[in-house]
Every structure is written in structure tokens, then in C-alpha cells.
ZAMARGU-4260 file (C-alpha; in steps of 0.2 Angstrom, whole numbers, plus 5000, padded with zeros to 4 digits):
<rodrens>
0) 5023/4950/4906 | 5005/4947/4902 | 4996/4962/4893 | 4978/4965/4896 | 4966/4976/4886
5) 4968/4994/4890 | 4985/4991/4899 | 4998/5004/4896 | 5016/5000/4890 | 5024/5006/4906
10) 5039/4997/4911 | 5039/4987/4927 | 5051/4999/4935 | 5038/5013/4932 | 5022/5004/4937
15) 5013/5009/4953 | 5006/4996/4965 | 4990/5001/4975 | 4984/4990/4989 | 4967/4995/4995
20) 4960/4988/5011 | 4949/4994/5025 | 4962/4987/5037 | 4976/4999/5031 | 4970/5012/5044
25) 4961/5000/5056 | 4971/4990/5068 | 4959/4976/5069 | 4962/4958/5065 | 4976/4949/5056
30) 4975/4958/5040 | 4982/4974/5047 | 4996/4964/5054 | 5000/4956/5037 | 4999/4973/5028
35) 5010/4981/5041 | 5023/4967/5039 | 5021/4967/5020 | 5023/4986/5018 | 5041/4985/5024
40) 5046/4973/5011 | 5036/4981/4997 | 5044/4998/5001 | 5061/4990/5000 | 5057/4983/4983
45) 5046/4997/4975 | 5050/5012/4985 | 5037/5026/4983 | 5028/5016/4969 | 5019/5006/4983
50) 5004/5014/4989 | 4991/5008/5002 | 4974/5016/5003 | 4961/5014/5017 | 4949/5025/5027
55) 4955/5039/5038 | 4950/5036/5056 | 4957/5051/5066 | 4956/5043/5083 | 4967/5028/5078
60) 4976/5034/5062 | 4987/5046/5072 | 4994/5032/5082 | 5001/5024/5066 | 5003/5038/5053
65) 5021/5041/5048 | 5023/5056/5036 | 5037/5054/5023 | 5046/5068/5015
</rodrens>
């Protein structure tokens, strides 16, 4: 594993992966489709350590938002 200046010594199984994209909550274009497909695989591998971040659009987000317990 490559270390970068300021990087913590967290083990790989403790690290979080944040993916930030406008398309996370916007169902436009191919990027949204890629993120949706990729999310299933990433959750299988990382569980709750995989986090996607995007803008909240109440008119469209309610169609896709799946709350987790």
C-alpha cells in the first residue's frame, strides 16, 4: 500500500471510500447508470464503508432513495 503525506495508518479493512458525484442523485446520463451498477459491487466488498455523496433533489431522489437500518 502506498503511503501519502498526512495519510493515517488505518488498515484497509477500516478505510472508508467516499465517491462524490453530481449524478448520484440525478438520474441523467450514463454516469448514473455506472454508479448504480457499481454500488452493488462496492457494498458487497466494503459494506457500510462505501459512501456515495451527491446533491439532494427532493423531486427525483425520493424515487431512488432506499433508507438502510
